[in-house]
C-alpha positions as CSV (number, residue, x, y, z in Angstrom):
1,M,-23.2,-12.7,-44.6
2,P,-24.6,-14.3,-41.5
3,K,-28.3,-14.3,-41.0
4,K,-29.7,-11.5,-38.8
5,L,-30.3,-12.6,-35.2
6,T,-33.8,-12.3,-33.7
7,Q,-34.1,-9.9,-30.8
8,D,-33.9,-12.7,-28.2
9,Q,-30.9,-14.3,-30.0
10,E,-29.2,-10.9,-30.1
11,A,-29.8,-10.3,-26.4
12,L,-28.6,-13.8,-25.4
13,A,-25.5,-13.5,-27.7
14,S,-24.7,-10.2,-26.0
15,Y,-24.9,-11.7,-22.6
16,V,-22.6,-14.5,-23.7
17,W,-20.1,-12.0,-25.1
18,M,-20.3,-9.7,-22.0
19,L,-19.9,-12.6,-19.6
20,A,-16.9,-14.0,-21.5
21,R,-15.3,-10.5,-21.4
22,H,-16.0,-10.2,-17.7
23,R,-14.5,-13.7,-17.0
24,N,-11.4,-12.7,-19.0
25,A,-11.1,-9.4,-17.0
26,L,-11.5,-11.3,-13.7
27,A,-8.9,-13.8,-14.7
28,R,-6.4,-11.0,-15.5
29,Q,-7.3,-9.3,-12.2
30,L,-6.7,-12.5,-10.4
31,A,-3.3,-13.0,-12.1
32,D,-2.3,-9.5,-10.8
33,V,-3.4,-10.3,-7.3
34,E,-1.6,-13.6,-7.3
35,Q,1.6,-11.8,-8.4
36,F,1.1,-9.2,-5.7
37,E,0.7,-12.0,-3.2
38,R,3.9,-13.7,-4.4
39,D,5.7,-10.3,-4.2
40,A,4.4,-9.7,-0.7
41,V,5.5,-13.1,0.5
42,A,9.0,-12.6,-1.0
43,A,9.2,-9.1,0.6
44,A,8.0,-10.3,4.0
45,A,10.5,-13.1,3.9
46,Q,13.2,-10.6,2.9
47,F,12.3,-8.6,6.0
48,G,12.5,-11.6,8.3
49,V,9.0,-13.0,8.5
50,K,9.3,-16.7,9.0
51,Q,8.2,-19.1,6.3
52,A,6.0,-21.0,8.7
53,L,4.0,-17.9,9.5
54,L,3.7,-17.0,5.8
55,A,2.4,-20.5,5.1
56,T,-0.2,-20.2,7.8
57,L,-1.3,-16.7,6.6
58,T,-1.6,-17.7,3.0
59,G,-2.9,-21.2,3.4
60,R,-0.1,-22.6,1.4
61,S,2.5,-25.2,2.4
62,A,5.9,-24.3,3.7
63,G,7.4,-25.9,0.6
64,R,5.3,-23.6,-1.6
65,I,6.4,-20.6,0.4
66,S,10.0,-21.7,-0.1
67,Q,9.4,-22.0,-3.8
68,I,7.8,-18.5,-4.0
69,T,10.6,-16.9,-2.0
70,S,13.4,-18.5,-4.1
71,A,11.6,-17.8,-7.4
72,T,10.5,-14.2,-6.8
73,P,13.2,-11.5,-7.0
74,A,12.8,-9.6,-3.7
75,D,14.2,-6.1,-4.1
76,F,11.6,-4.1,-2.3
77,E,14.0,-1.9,-0.4
78,A,14.3,0.4,-3.4
79,A,10.6,1.3,-3.6
80,P,8.7,-0.3,-0.7
81,Q,6.1,2.5,-0.5
82,K,5.3,2.4,-4.2
83,T,4.9,-1.4,-4.1
84,R,2.7,-1.3,-1.0
85,E,0.6,1.5,-2.5
86,Q,-0.1,-0.7,-5.5
87,W,-1.2,-3.6,-3.3
88,R,-3.3,-1.2,-1.2
89,Q,-5.1,0.1,-4.3
90,A,-5.9,-3.4,-5.4
91,L,-7.3,-4.2,-2.0
92,D,-9.1,-1.0,-1.3
93,N,-10.7,-0.6,-4.8
94,P,-11.0,-3.9,-6.6
95,A,-13.6,-2.4,-8.9
96,A,-11.1,0.1,-10.3
97,H,-8.5,-2.6,-10.6
98,L,-11.0,-4.8,-12.6
99,E,-11.9,-1.8,-14.7
100,R,-8.4,-1.8,-16.1
101,Y,-9.2,-5.0,-17.9
102,S,-12.9,-4.5,-18.7
103,G,-12.9,-1.8,-21.3
104,I,-13.4,-2.1,-25.0
105,G,-9.6,-2.3,-25.6
106,K,-6.7,-0.1,-26.1
107,T,-4.7,-1.6,-28.9
108,V,-5.7,-1.7,-32.5
109,E,-6.1,-5.5,-32.3
110,E,-8.3,-5.3,-29.3
111,L,-10.5,-2.6,-30.9
112,D,-10.7,-4.7,-34.1
113,D,-11.7,-7.8,-32.1
114,W,-14.3,-5.8,-30.2
115,N,-15.8,-4.3,-33.4
116,A,-15.9,-7.7,-35.2
117,K,-17.8,-9.3,-32.3
118,H,-20.1,-6.4,-32.0
119,R,-20.9,-6.7,-35.8
120,L,-21.5,-10.5,-35.3
121,I,-24.2,-9.8,-32.8
122,H,-25.7,-6.6,-34.0
123,G,-25.0,-6.8,-37.7
124,G,-23.4,-4.1,-39.8
125,D,-20.4,-3.7,-42.0
């Protein structure tokens, strides 16, 4: 059994764990936003927005825009309002979007991992 941490060690270890979890949640949120951007670029191109304008708006090269539009399936005519609403929610309420990834966990594996790390810091069975 590991040696019990001092109060200062426990507090610092907790910050390490919380910051690592926050970094992971932010990375997952960023991955969503990057996918939303690729989807938006593909949709805009599908609706006739020129690649040069998309490159200027995104700060990416025209070649990268071309790669995105050719690699991203653009079938936004079926549910454009739903897709735009998802983008709008991520833009209007980034905290709620981040919260999706910041919780204790939803799967058994995530809960087990959370419990194991909690025990490492705070002790217990």
